[in-house]
N, C-alpha and C positions, 0 to 999 in steps of 0.2 A: 400358646410356646412355651412356658412357662410351667404350665401346670400338665405338660408333653416332658418335660424334661425332670420335672419334680416325682413324677412318677420313673424316669427314668434310675432316676439316683436312687430311691426308694426300692428299686427292684433289686441295682447294683450292689445294694448294701446286703441283700439277703440273702440274693450269692455268692458276696464275699463269706457273711457268717454262715452261712450253710455251709459251706465251703473249708470252712474255718472248725470247723467241730467237726468236722464228717477225718478232716487231716489228725485233727488232736484225738478223735478216735480212730482210727487206723491206728494211728502209732503209741496208742493203747493206755496215753493221759488220763489220769481222772479227774474226773467231772465236777464244780467244788459242792463241800458238802453245810447241807441244806438241813433245817427243820423243820419238823415234820410235827403232829396234833399230836395230841395222848388218845387220840381214838386210832390210828392207823398206827400209829408201837402196840399199843395194847392187840388192834387185833395180830403183826407180824410177832410177836413174842409170843401169842395161843397162840399161833399156829411151829412152833419150833414147840412150842415144851415148855414155857419159861415162863414160872409163875411171879409173881409180886403180893406181897403184903405192905398193909397200910394199918400202921400200931394206932392209928387216927378213926381205921377203914375210912378212907375218903381218897378224893384226887385232884381236890385243890391247890393248885400251886405257891397259893396265895398261904397255906394254913403249913407252918412243917409236923405237924404231925401225922400229912395226909404224904402220900408219894404218888407226882405225876411225873407223869415223861410229858408233859406241853412240850411244845421247843424246846425237843431233843432232836437230836443232829442222826440220821440217819445212818453214815458210819462209827455214830454209839450203835445204834439196834443193830443193825451188824455183826458189830465187836463179839454183842454177849451174846447176839447166836450164834458167831462165829463156833467161838471159844467153846460153849455151853457142847458143838457138835465135835468136835476137835478132844474135848475134854470125855463127856460123858458121862460126866457129872447133872444129878439134879443141879438147877439154878432157881435161886428165887435172890429176884430182886427186892432191898429195903428199901432201899432207898435213890430218885430220879433228881426231874429240873428242883423240887419245891421249895422255898426256904431254909437258909437255919445250918447253910455251909461255906463254907471259907467263900469268899467270891475269888474274880481275876479272871484272864481270859480263859485258861482251860481249867472250868470249875463245873459242877455242877447246874449252876441257874442257866450256863450259856449248851447246854445241853451234850459235856465234852463226857461227863460222869455217872455212872452210876455204881453201886452199892448192891451187896451182895450176902448172902447170911453166908458164915462158914462151916464148912464140910469134912471129913475126912480126903472123901475123894476130891473134894479141887484142895485143899493143902497138896497132897499127892499129888497133882498131874502139878500144878504152877511150881515145888519145889525141883522137880527132876524133869520141865519142860522147856524153865525160862532160868535165865541168870538173876544170880540172888544180887542185891546192891547193896545191901548192908539196913541195918537198921539206922531211920532217920526220925532225928532230936524229935520226937512232942507229937510224932505223924505212924510211925509199925516200921516193919519189918517188909523192905520193897524189893520188888521184882522187875528185872527189865521183860520183856515178850520180843524173839527177835523185831516185830515186826515200829516195838518202838515203844511200846505200848506197857502203861504200867498198874501193877497191881498188889498194892498194898495193904496189909494188914494188920485190921486198924484194932486189935479189941475183941471189938466184937460184929466187926463185918471185915469186908477183903472191901474197898473202896478201889472202881476201876474206871484208872484216864485211859480214852480211844482216841490219839490220835491219827491211828488209819483205821481199817474197817477188819485189818486181823486183828488174829488172837495176841 
């Protein structure tokens, strides 16, 4: 008798979970962000026409001269792809989730950030489309996208913090 109850409870829990997911999707609620593999990220970037470079010519997350996407959030990959499409600019990523960046919740290591090489196209798009926040001492010139994502010109690269997948 208890095995029947256990089975019924399991089925009821599965039904309730599926219903909650379906209602959330119908209401347009976002799914939680998740970390993806380096190979999944590079496949998506390549398909979108986004390149990346590494001063060490490697992708080991534990080597600071590599450019790794291991553990990057899907929302970050979606964000840089959205940015490329919206701006029409060529994008070259120069840093991902590898060691050597500042720590914190919204960090490179935790998959929230990428660095990209600067260009006139990128500068013109960001300064025209986003709100100038100001000069952040020790960091650089910062702009906020309507999505809330932050673009900071840190001398020789743009440091981009993706809270959401919008650009």
